[in-house]
Structure formats: structure tokens, C-alpha cells
C-alpha positions in Angstrom: -14.2 12.7 19.1 -11.7 14.5 17.0 -11.9 13.0 13.2 -8.8 11.2 12.6 -9.7 10.1 9.0 -7.5 12.9 7.4 -4.4 11.5 8.8 -5.4 8.2 7.4 -5.9 9.2 4.0 -2.5 11.2 3.9 -0.5 8.3 5.4 -2.2 6.0 2.9 -2.3 8.0 -0.2 1.6 8.8 0.4 2.3 5.1 1.0 0.7 4.1 -2.4 2.4 7.1 -4.3 -0.8 8.8 -5.2 -0.9 12.5 -6.0 -4.5 14.5 -4.7 -5.4 14.5 -8.1 -4.6 11.0 -9.0 -6.7 9.8 -6.1 -9.5 12.2 -6.7 -9.7 11.2 -10.4 -9.8 7.3 -9.1 -12.7 8.5 -6.9 -14.5 10.5 -9.5 -14.4 13.5 -7.7 -12.9 16.9 -8.1 -9.4 17.5 -6.4 -10.9 20.3 -4.2 -13.6 17.8 -2.9 -11.0 15.1 -2.3 -8.7 18.0 -0.2 -11.7 18.8 1.6 -11.6 14.8 3.2 -7.9 15.2 3.8 -8.1 18.5 5.6 -11.0 17.5 7.7 -13.7 19.9 6.2 -15.8 17.4 4.7 -16.3 13.6 4.7 -17.0 11.1 1.9 -20.4 9.3 1.8 -21.0 5.4 2.4 -20.1 4.4 -1.3 -16.8 6.6 -1.4 -15.6 4.9 2.0 -16.3 1.7 0.2 -14.3 2.9 -2.6 -11.3 4.1 -0.7 -11.1 0.9 1.5 -11.0 -1.0 -2.1 -8.1 1.4 -3.2 -5.8 1.2 0.0 -6.6 -2.5 0.7 -7.8 -2.1 4.2 -11.1 -3.1 5.5 -13.8 -0.6 6.4 -13.4 -1.2 10.0 -9.7 0.3 9.8 -10.9 3.1 7.8 -13.4 4.4 10.5 -12.2 3.6 13.7 -9.9 6.0 15.5 -8.8 3.1 17.7 -7.7 0.6 15.1 -3.9 0.3 13.9 -3.2 0.7 10.3 -1.1 -1.9 8.8 0.0 -0.5 5.8 -0.5 -2.6 3.0 2.2 -4.8 1.1 3.1 -3.2 -2.1 5.3 -5.8 -3.2 7.6 -4.6 -0.5 8.1 -7.7 2.0 7.4 -5.8 4.7 4.7 -3.6 5.8 5.0 -0.9 8.5 2.4 -0.7 11.2 1.6 2.5 12.6 0.0 2.7 16.1 -2.8 4.8 17.3 -1.4 6.5 20.4 -3.1 8.5 23.2 -3.0 12.0 23.7 -2.7 13.6 27.0 -6.7 14.0 27.4 -6.9 10.2 26.8 -8.8 10.9 23.5 -8.1 8.4 20.7 -5.9 10.0 18.3 -3.4 8.9 15.4 0.1 9.8 15.8 1.7 9.2 12.2 5.5 9.0 11.8 6.8 10.6 8.9 8.7 8.0 6.7 11.6 10.5 6.6 13.0 13.7 8.2 11.3 15.8 5.5 7.8 15.3 4.0 7.3 13.5 0.6 7.2 16.4 -2.2 4.3 15.8 -4.5 1.8 18.4 -6.0 1.6 21.1 -3.5 -2.1 21.8 -2.1 -3.0 23.9 0.8 -4.4 20.5 2.1 -1.0 18.8 2.4 -0.9 18.2 5.9 2.2 17.9 7.9 2.5 14.2 8.8 3.2 14.4 12.8 6.2 12.6 13.8 5.9 10.4 16.6 7.0 11.9 19.8 8.4 9.8 22.8 8.1 6.4 21.0 9.4 4.6 23.8 6.3 5.3 25.9 4.1 3.7 23.3 2.9 0.3 24.2 3.8 -2.3 21.7 0.9 -3.0 19.1 -0.3 -6.1 17.8 -0.6 -6.9 14.4 -4.5 -6.0 13.5 -6.5 -9.6 13.4 -8.5 -10.3 10.3 -10.9 -7.3 9.6 -14.3 -7.4 11.1 -17.1 -6.7 8.9 -19.2 -3.5 9.8 -22.2 -4.9 7.9 -23.7 -7.9 9.5 -26.0 -10.4 7.6 -29.3 -10.8 9.6 -29.4 -14.7 10.1 -33.1 -16.2 11.7 -32.4 -19.4 13.0 -35.9 -19.9 14.6 -39.1 -20.0 13.1 -42.7 -19.2 14.7 -45.1 -22.1 14.4 -46.9 -19.9 11.7 -43.9 -19.9 9.4 -42.7 -23.3 10.4 -41.7 -24.9 7.1 -41.7 -22.2 4.9 -38.5 -21.0 3.5 -36.7 -18.0 4.7 -36.9 -15.1 2.5 -33.1 -14.5 1.3 -33.8 -11.1 -0.1 -35.9 -9.8 2.8 -32.5 -10.7 4.8 -30.5 -8.9 2.4 -32.6 -5.9 2.7 -32.5 -6.0 6.5 -28.8 -6.6 6.2 -28.2 -3.7 4.3 -30.2 -1.2 6.5 -28.2 -2.2 9.5 -24.9 -1.7 7.7 -26.0 1.8 6.3 -27.4 2.6 10.1 -23.8 1.7 11.5 -21.7 3.5 8.9 -24.2 6.4 9.2 -23.8 6.6 12.8 -19.7 6.8 12.5 -20.0 9.5 9.8 -22.2 11.7 12.1 -19.7 11.2 14.6 -17.0 12.2 12.2 -18.6 15.4 11.1 -19.9 16.6 14.4 -16.9 15.6 16.0 -14.6 17.6 13.4 -16.9 20.7 13.1 -15.7 24.0 14.6 -16.0 27.8 13.5 -16.5 27.5 9.5 -16.1 23.6 9.4 -12.1 23.7 8.7 -9.4 21.8 10.6 -6.5 22.8 8.3 -3.1 20.9 9.2 0.3 22.5 9.2 2.4 22.0 6.5 6.2 22.0 7.0 7.2 24.2 4.1 4.7 27.1 5.2 5.8 27.3 8.9 8.7 30.0 8.3 8.8 33.5 6.7 11.2 36.1 6.3 11.1 39.4 5.9 13.5 42.1 5.5 13.6 43.0 9.2 12.1 40.0 10.9 11.4 36.2 10.4 8.3 34.3 11.9 8.1 30.5 12.7 5.1 28.4 13.7 5.6 26.2 16.5 4.4 22.7 17.2 1.5 24.2 18.8 0.5 26.5 16.3 1.5 29.8 18.0 4.3 32.2 16.3 7.8 32.7 17.4 9.5 36.0 15.9 13.0 37.2 15.7 14.2 40.7 14.6 12.1 43.8 14.6 8.4 42.1 14.4 5.5 43.8 14.9 3.0 42.9 17.4 1.7 39.3 16.8 -1.7 39.8 18.5 -3.9 36.6 18.2 -1.3 34.6 16.1 -2.2 31.3 17.4 -3.9 27.8 16.0 -1.8 28.8 13.0 -1.0 26.5 9.9 0.9 29.0 8.0 2.7 32.3 7.7 3.6 34.7 5.2 5.3 38.2 5.1 6.5 41.2 2.8 8.3 44.1 3.8 7.1 45.3 7.0 3.7 43.1 7.6 3.0 39.4 8.3 -0.4 37.2 7.6 -1.1 34.1 9.2 -3.6 31.4 8.3 -5.4 29.7 11.1 -6.7 26.3 11.4 -10.3 27.4 10.9 -9.4 29.0 7.5 -9.6 32.8 9.0 -6.5 34.9 8.7 -4.9 37.1 11.1 -2.2 39.9 10.2 0.1 42.4 11.8 2.3 45.3 11.0 1.6 47.8 8.2 -1.8 48.1 6.6 -1.1 51.4 4.4 -2.9 49.6 1.2 -5.6 47.5 3.2 -3.7 44.3 2.8 -4.6 43.7 6.6 -8.4 43.7 5.7 -9.0 40.2 5.8 -11.8 39.5 8.1 -14.1 38.8 5.4 -11.9 36.0 4.2 -13.1 32.9 5.1 -12.5 29.2 4.5 -9.1 29.9 3.3 -6.7 26.9 2.6 -3.6 28.9 1.7 -2.1 32.6 2.0 0.5 34.9 0.4 1.6 38.3 1.4 2.8 40.5 -1.4 4.2 44.0 -1.7 0.9 45.8 -0.9 -1.6 43.3 -1.2 -2.8 39.7 0.6 -4.1 37.0 -1.5 -5.6 33.7 -0.1 -6.8 30.4 -2.0 -10.1 29.4 -0.6 -11.7 25.7 0.1 -13.8 25.9 -3.2 -10.9 26.6 -5.5 -11.3 30.3 -6.1 -9.4 33.2 -4.5 -9.4 36.1 -2.5 -7.3 39.3 -2.6 -7.4 42.6 -0.6 -5.2 45.8 -0.7 -3.9 47.7 -3.8 -4.9 46.5 -7.1 -3.3 49.2 -9.3 -1.4 46.6 -11.4 -4.1 44.2 -11.4 -2.6 41.9 -8.8 -6.2 41.2 -7.4 -7.7 40.3 -10.8 -7.9 36.7 -9.7 -11.8 36.4 -10.1 -11.7 34.2 -12.9 -9.4 31.5 -11.4 -10.7 28.2 -10.4 -9.5 25.2 -8.8 -6.7 26.9 -7.5 -4.8 25.3 -4.6 -1.6 27.7 -3.8 -0.9 31.3 -4.3 2.2 33.6 -4.1 2.6 37.0 -4.5 5.5 39.6 -5.3 5.7 43.5 -6.1 2.5 44.1 -8.0 1.6 40.5 -9.2 0.0 37.3 -8.1 0.7 33.7 -9.2 -1.4 30.6 -8.4 -1.0 27.0 -9.2 -4.1 24.7 -10.0 -5.0 21.1 -9.0 -3.1 19.8 -12.3 0.1 22.0 -11.8 -0.7 24.7 -14.1 0.4 28.4 -13.3 -1.6 31.5 -13.6 -0.7 35.1 -13.3 -2.4 38.4 -12.4 -0.6 41.6 -12.3 2.1 43.3 -13.9 4.9 41.2 -14.2 7.7 40.5 -16.9 7.9 37.1 -18.3 4.3 36.2 -17.4 4.1 33.7 -20.4 7.3 32.1 -19.3 5.5 31.5 -16.0 2.2 30.3 -17.4 4.2 27.8 -19.4 5.4 25.8 -16.4 3.8 22.5 -15.9 3.6 19.9 -12.9 4.3 22.6 -10.6 3.9 21.9 -6.7 5.6 25.1 -5.3 6.5 28.9 -6.2 8.9 30.8 -4.6 9.2 34.5 -5.1 12.4 36.9 -4.8 13.2 40.4 -5.9 14.9 39.3 -9.2 13.5 36.3 -10.1 10.9 33.4 -9.5 11.4 29.6 -8.8 9.3 26.9 -9.7 9.5 23.5 -7.9 7.8 20.9 -10.0 6.8 16.9 -9.5 10.1 15.6 -10.5 11.4 17.4 -7.5 14.0 19.8 -9.9 13.7 23.4 -10.1 13.2 26.2 -12.9 13.8 29.7 -12.5 12.1 32.6 -14.5 13.9 36.1 -14.3 12.0 39.4 -13.1 15.1 41.3 -13.8 18.4 40.1 -15.4 19.6 36.6 -15.7 17.7 34.0 -13.8 20.1 31.9 -11.4 21.2 28.3 -13.0 19.6 25.7 -10.7 20.3 22.7 -12.4 22.4 21.6 -9.6 19.2 21.3 -7.3 17.9 17.9 -7.2 15.4 16.0 -5.1 14.0 19.0 -3.6 11.2 19.2 -1.1 11.2 23.2 -0.6 12.4 26.0 -2.2 13.3 29.7 -1.3 14.6 32.4 -3.5 17.3 35.5 -2.2 19.0 37.8 -4.2 21.4 36.2 -6.6 20.6 32.6 -5.1 18.0 30.0 -5.0 18.1 27.7 -2.1 16.4 24.2 -2.1 16.0 21.7 1.1 16.4 18.1 0.0 14.6 14.9 0.9 17.8 14.4 3.1 17.2 17.4 5.3 20.2 19.3 4.0 20.5 22.6 1.9 21.3 22.6 -1.3 22.2 26.3 -3.0 22.7 27.7 -6.4 25.0 30.8 -5.8 28.2 32.2 -6.4 28.6 33.5 -2.9 31.1 30.8 -1.4 31.0 32.3 1.9 27.0 31.7 2.2 27.5 28.4 0.7 30.0 27.0 3.0 27.7 27.9 5.9 24.6 26.1 4.7 26.3 23.0 3.4 27.2 22.3 7.0 23.3 22.4 8.2 21.4 19.1 8.8 18.2 18.2 10.1 16.3 21.1 8.3 12.7 21.5 8.6 11.8 24.8 6.9 13.5 27.2 5.0 12.9 30.9 3.8 15.0 33.8 2.0 14.8 37.5 1.4 17.5 39.7 -0.2 20.9 38.4 1.1 19.8 36.4 3.8 18.5 33.0 4.2 17.3 31.6 7.4 16.1 27.9 8.4 14.3 26.0 11.2 15.4 22.5 12.3 13.3 19.7 13.2 14.9 19.9 16.7 13.6 24.0 16.9 16.9 25.8 16.1 16.6 28.6 14.0 19.9 29.3 12.1 20.9 31.8 9.6 23.5 33.3 6.7 23.8 36.2 5.2 23.0 39.6 5.9 21.5 39.9 9.6 21.5 43.7 10.3 18.1 43.2 11.9 18.8 40.0 14.1 16.4 38.2 11.9 18.5 35.0 13.3 20.4 34.5 16.1 22.3 31.0 15.8 24.9 30.3 13.1 25.5 26.6 14.1 23.3 23.5 15.0 26.4 21.1 15.4 25.3 18.8 18.2 21.5 19.6 18.0 20.8 16.4 15.9 22.4 13.4 16.3 22.6 11.0 13.1 22.1 7.5 13.5 24.9 4.6 13.1 25.8 3.3 9.8 24.4 -0.4 9.4 26.8 -3.0 9.7 27.4 -6.4 9.1 25.2 -7.0 5.8 24.5 -10.6 5.0 23.1 -11.6 1.6 22.0 -15.1 0.7 19.5 -17.0 -1.3 17.3 -20.1 -1.4 15.5 -21.6 -3.9 12.8 -18.6 -4.3 14.3 -15.6 -2.1 17.2 -13.4 -1.7 17.6 -12.9 2.0 19.1 -9.8 3.5 20.1 -9.3 7.2 22.0 -6.7 9.4 22.9 -5.5 12.8 20.2 -3.4 14.5 21.2 0.2 14.6 20.2 1.4 18.0 17.6 4.2 17.8 16.4 3.1 14.3 12.6 3.0 13.8 12.8 1.3 10.3 15.5 0.7 7.5 15.1 1.7 4.1 16.5 -0.8 1.5 17.3 0.3 -2.1 18.3 -2.6 -4.7 19.5 -1.4 -8.2 17.1 -3.6 -10.1 15.1 -2.4 -13.2 12.7 -0.9 -11.9 14.5 0.1 -8.7 13.3 -2.0 -5.7 12.6 0.1 -2.8 11.3 -1.2 0.7 11.0 0.1 4.2 11.5 -2.8 7.1 11.2 -2.6 10.6 13.1 -5.2 11.1 17.0 -5.8 10.4 16.3 -8.3 7.6 14.4 -8.6 4.3 13.4 -11.1 2.0 12.9 -10.4 -2.0 11.5 -12.7 -4.4 13.9 -14.2 -6.9 12.0 -13.1 -9.6 13.0 -9.4 -9.6 16.6 -10.6 -10.5 18.5 -11.5 -13.5 20.7 -14.7 -13.7 24.3 -13.3 -13.5 23.5 -9.7 -13.2 25.4 -7.5 -10.4 23.3 -5.7 -8.1 24.1 -2.6 -5.4 22.1 -3.0 -2.2 21.9 0.1 -0.1 20.7 0.2 3.3 19.8 3.4 5.5 19.0 3.4 9.0 15.9 5.9 9.8 14.1 7.4 12.5 10.6 8.7 12.9 11.5 11.3 15.3 13.3 14.7 15.3 15.8 13.5 17.6 18.0 11.6 15.1 19.0 12.1 11.6 19.1 9.0 9.2 22.1 7.4 8.9 24.7 7.5 6.3 23.8 4.8 3.6 25.5 1.2 3.5 26.3 0.1 0.1 27.3 -3.3 -1.0 27.4 -5.4 -4.1 26.2 -9.0 -5.1 26.1 -11.1 -8.1 23.0 -13.2 -8.4 23.1 -16.4 -9.6 20.0 -18.5 -10.4 19.7 -21.9 -8.4 19.6 -24.8 -10.8 15.8 -25.9 -10.2 15.9 -29.5 -8.9 14.0 -31.9 -10.9 10.5 -32.5 -10.2 10.1 -35.9 -8.7 7.3 -38.0 -10.6 4.3 -38.2 -8.7 3.6 -41.9 -7.6 0.2 -43.3 -6.4 -1.2 -46.4 -4.4 -2.9 -49.4 -5.5 -4.7 -51.2 -3.0 -6.3 -54.6 -3.2 -8.6 -55.8 -0.5 -9.5 -59.3 -0.5 -12.5 -60.1 1.2 -15.4 -63.1 1.8 -18.4 -62.3 0.2 -20.7 -64.1 2.6 -19.4 -62.2 5.7 -17.0 -59.2 4.3 -14.2 -60.5 6.5 -10.8 -60.6 5.3 -10.1 -63.4 3.0 -6.6 -62.9 2.4 -3.4 -60.2 3.2 -4.3 -57.1 1.6 -2.1 -55.9 -1.2 -0.5 -52.7 -1.7 1.7 -51.5 -4.6 3.1 -48.1 -5.5 3.2 -46.7 -9.4 4.0 -43.8 -11.3 0.9 -42.2 -13.2 0.2 -44.2 -16.3 1.4 -47.7 -15.5 0.0 -50.6 -16.0 -0.6 -53.2 -13.4 -1.7 -56.8 -13.4 -2.3 -58.8 -10.0 -3.3 -62.2 -10.0 -6.0 -63.0 -7.1 -4.9 -65.6 -4.7 -6.1 -68.8 -4.4 -8.3 -70.1 -1.3 -9.3 -73.7 -1.2 -13.1 -73.7 -1.4 -13.5 -69.9 -2.7 -13.5 -68.6 -6.1 -12.5 -64.6 -6.8 -14.7 -62.2 -8.2 -12.0 -61.2 -10.7 -8.8 -63.5 -11.3 -6.5 -61.0 -12.2 -6.7 -57.6 -11.3 -5.5 -55.3 -14.2 -5.5 -51.7 -15.6 -3.7 -48.4 -15.7 -2.7 -46.0 -12.9 -4.5 -42.4 -13.3 -3.3 -39.4 -11.3 -4.7 -40.7 -8.3 -4.9 -43.4 -5.5 -6.9 -46.5 -6.2 -8.7 -49.1 -4.3 -10.2 -52.3 -5.6 -12.0 -55.1 -3.5 -11.8 -58.7 -4.7 -14.8 -60.6 -3.3 -14.3 -64.6 -2.8 -17.6 -66.7 -3.2 -17.9 -70.1 -1.7 -17.9 -73.0 -4.0 -20.9 -75.1 -4.2 -20.4 -78.9 -3.0 -20.6 -81.2 -5.8 -23.6 -84.2 -6.0 -22.1 -87.7 -7.1 -23.5 -89.5 -10.0 -25.1 -92.8 -9.5 -22.9 -95.9 -11.3 -25.4 -97.1 -14.1 -26.4 -100.9 -14.3 -24.8 -101.9 -17.3 -27.6 -103.7 -20.1 -26.3 -107.0 -21.1 -25.5 -107.4 -24.8 -28.4 -109.3 -26.5 -27.0 -112.5 -28.6 -27.7 -112.4 -32.4 -29.5 -115.0 -33.8 -27.9 -116.2 -36.8 -29.7 -116.1 -40.1 -30.2 -120.0 -40.9 -31.5 -119.5 -44.5 -27.9 -118.8 -45.8 -25.2 -121.5 -45.4 -23.0 -119.2 -43.4 -25.8 -118.5 -41.0 -26.5 -122.1 -41.0 -23.2 -122.9 -39.8 -23.2 -120.6 -37.1 -26.2 -122.1 -35.7 -24.6 -125.2 -35.9 -26.8 -126.5 -38.5 -26.0 -128.6 -41.6 -26.6 -127.2 -44.6 -28.2 -129.0 -47.6 -26.8 -127.5 -50.7 -29.2 -129.4 -52.9 -32.3 -127.8 -51.1 -30.6 -124.7 -49.7 -32.1 -125.7 -46.3 -30.5 -125.9 -43.1 -30.9 -129.0 -40.7 -30.6 -127.4 -37.0 -28.5 -129.0 -34.8 -30.3 -131.8 -32.7 
């Protein structure tokens, strides 16, 4: 099984916009070690796998499985791009990862930057469904049954965790073993081709690496024996050096100074041919050199962390993982060269040296005379130097040239769809993504044949009928689909600039990215993942964002429900009360009167909180009153008059004798 992890790492790293150095820092490893993961010569351990899956926001399953689609994580861009894993001719699972641009993204040059292979015959690929939820590769061990011996005992959770961890480690260990052993070959390297290393131009010949790794030569070329499985070529005057996938070198042409004695160089990741020497950057960050050292061009033993090398007449240049420049040999202005920072690529000419940096601009240092003014070169992905001109390949696949030679400028300005460039003396050659070699300038040795590429690469139609609308939270864009477009690149002049890639002819953007009353420019470009078509001309329109007046937030309402039930049997005593109130409202509901019953609460009162409320009022049956008996009236006794007094005597009907003060009773 072929290790497809490197393609995933390259795609994901570029999607997140990390340089190899930045990602190595995040992983806590040396950049050379990380580069080994990208070119397939090494593999990370379990902990590093987990760290990568966290950084790239994908599951361990998606990281490990060769048959799993990658759904690029959403980076604040409302659409992601799903990259299918297609089948090769041998039915072996592999990753065909399309480039997001006709030209590779420019970032810090390392020999491990792999050419992201473009998807061919896309229409033959079966439609891929979006990945389902990630499946865990480490499963927890559950024990659902117990033996009679352990019945009643609590499960040992710690033991379960240990067992689960062991199972997970075994699963990932097997996957890593497959990756490692499926990727071994020769010295264990499996380098991949970089677009900017595929073409070289000498005084009398040009050599280009085809997609199958073989060499295609034009002009008076030496016999290219065993030039296969190549990932890079470099030439100088009358000899050429090729770097193979396994990290070994092959040479052809003159060997007057031993510059082709490279059989002892192993595990090379980058190679350059000088005037009388050959230099190679190795996977461990050191540099090997063979050939003439009379000028000190091979005094490179102290160099460390080198990821790219270039050579000239009697000198060698190197770039380390931080973008710093090293110089060995006899060369003028070496201090100006070593002062360069953030360098990703170097091109050496007869009269000057050009440095491409991370900002995709170019700086030149003269070897003789005055350096070319290269301030006009912007957004450059490759560079080459000739006599009196510096050539840059833009991200749009077009040539930019700094020169006073209007004739050669007119020719190269018409080129489109360029994949690789090279220059030597008064000549520039380029190879298109459609496989056509073109050239301009001196062609005395027939180093190029074609001078026109018209009709070789068609351009996609321009996007039309762009509609801009907005709702309460989103800005919505839509446009007509462009035939042949694999995706659309959308740019909006927000601060910072909004950039998104959408596979659909529509896009939604959160309104938080826009300012009320501001005018914005929208640019939409139809793009292709194949070499057969170039990106369209950009469509541009403007719109002014007006913040929608927010609707008032409705006051939340809550329901009060009162159930009236009989206390003795729980049945409904009276029709239920239901009322709607705002939060904080007070309520007072009098309980209905039911003959023979009395409510538990005569009046239900309170305040509505932020929730619905349900209350039950119970009706209790009234007791039957016992009748009170009527009491028998007690006769009032008649008072007996006091006959010892005159009044009492008269009351009793007697006769009072005043002389004796006595009463004679009534007879």
C-alpha cells in the first residue's frame, strides 16, 4: 500500500496557510523532521498524529485512511472543498489532490514541497458523498455481562480505560506499520516533483521532466541514460544532473572536474549544477558537494538545516529552513546575499542573482555591473535570470519580465498557462501545463521549437449574472454556473480581505464582516483543477452594505394553568383556567363556587416568573350540619312580696297597720 499521508499533509497545510516551518513549530519538531513526513521518508508517532488531527480539524480516521475523502475544514469561508480519493489504474487506493490554482502556491521553498498533482479526467470520477461523522479509531471496551464470580461487583473503570487505550494503540500501530512499510523503497525516500524544478536550460539544450518522471530534451543534449523516476533537473554549460524520487542522483555530459561523481550521494532532496561542481541538499539538512573546489564552492560542511541549493560559476548558495541565505566560494557581493531574509527561491545568472521571498516579490544582487530593476514583479511563484532580464512566473500562469528588450517582452507577454520557466544567456524557455515547450530569444542550438501556444489552453468563460442580496444575518451571492469550472474564487474588499472558494455557484457570508454604509468590491473568478483550461477573467461588481433594522425582540409570554379537581376522587371539578401573561406580571384568579364544596385556595395569586406555571386547586366536600334541639323554657318563678314593708304588704294584698307596722294577709 502506498503512503498517501504526504499528499494529505501538503493539501491541509496549504489550506490552512502554514509554511513548513510554522507547522513544524506547532508540532514541536525540527522543520527537517516535518519535511520528512511530507515527502514520505518518515512518519509521525501516535501523539503527533493526534496533534495533526487537532491542528487540521479532522478525525484520526480521515488522517490515516487512504480511502477516506478529505473535507477541507471551514476556515470562516462559508464553503469547504471536498477532495475525492480516486482509484488509479492498478485499483490501488490513492489520493488525487487537485491544485487550487494553475500554479503551485508560493511559500518557503523546501525540497520537500511536493507538486500537488492535478486531477485528470475529472468527469470519470464517481460523485463523492460528504463524509459522515468521524468514526473513532480507539474504541472503549464495554463489559455488559458479568460472571457469577463478579456478579454484584462494580466495574473496574480504570481497567476498561487501560484496555481501550491498548486497543487504540494497536490499531494505530498497525496503520503506522502499513504506512511505513508500504512507503519504503531504496533508501526510504519517495520525493515528489515540484513544478519549479521540472525545467532546466543550458547554453545548448533544455531538459524537462514529464509527468511520468522521464526526461524530455531539446537541442544538443548529452545522452540521458537512466534519466527516469525524476523529480528535479539542473544544468550548467555542458552537463545536466537529475534528482530521483529515491534521493539518488544521475548525470550526463561533461565530467571534466568530477561534477558527475555523485554515486556516493544518497538521500538528496535538492540538487544544483554549478560551473564545475554539483551540490545537493540532503534530508538531514546537510549539504554534499562534488567537483572543483578551487574557489571554495564546496566549503559547505558547516551548513545546517539547508532545504534548497543553487550554484554558479565558482560559488554555491543555500537556503535554510528559516529563509536565510548561505554563501560558499568566490562571489562578489556575498554580504548582500547573506543579508536576504525570508527567501524561498534563488535563481543564478551570469551577471546577477535573483531572490524570491515569502512576499512573492523579487530582489536582485549584481555579480557584475548593475542589477535589473525588478520592482514590477509581483505575486511571483518562480524566477529565472538571463542576460539583462529577470523573469517571474505569476500565480495566474502568466510571465512577468523585467527587461529593456521589448521584442522578447512582447513574445512572453502573450504566453498563458505556464507551468515552469528557465533562462540562460539571451534565451528564455517555458513549459505549459498542457505540455508545450515555448521559447523566446537566442535559439542557435534549437533549445526550443514552438513559439506560440495559442489554442493549446482554453480559458473558462467569465462569470455572469451575479446577484447580491441580504437577509437578517447573511449576504448572499449567486451567479450562473460556468461550464468546465471546478470551483469559484470569491474575493470581497473587506478589511481584512475576504477570500473563499466555493464549489457551488453561490455563497453566503456573515454580515459581521461588513460595515453599515460601506461600499465593497466583489470579484468572482471561475477556476479549473485541470491543465485543460485556464481560470476565467475575474468578474467585478460593487455593492453598498446597509445594515437591516433589527426587529424588536418580542416580550416572552408564559402560560398560567389552574386545574380544579375534587379532593376525594381527583376528577375535574370545574373547567380548567388558562391564561397568558408576560414575565413579571401579577395574577389573581378567584376560585369558582361549587355547591357543597370549598376550594383549598379561595383566590390564586402571585407573580409570573420566566416559565410556564401550573397550579391545582382542590375542592373538599363540606360536612352536613347536626340540627340543634329547641330547649324547654323554664318558667320564671313568681317573686313572693315582702310583707314586712308597707309596699310589700299591699303587693301581697294585705292590710298594713301603721301603728304596729304589721301586715294583715288577705283573707
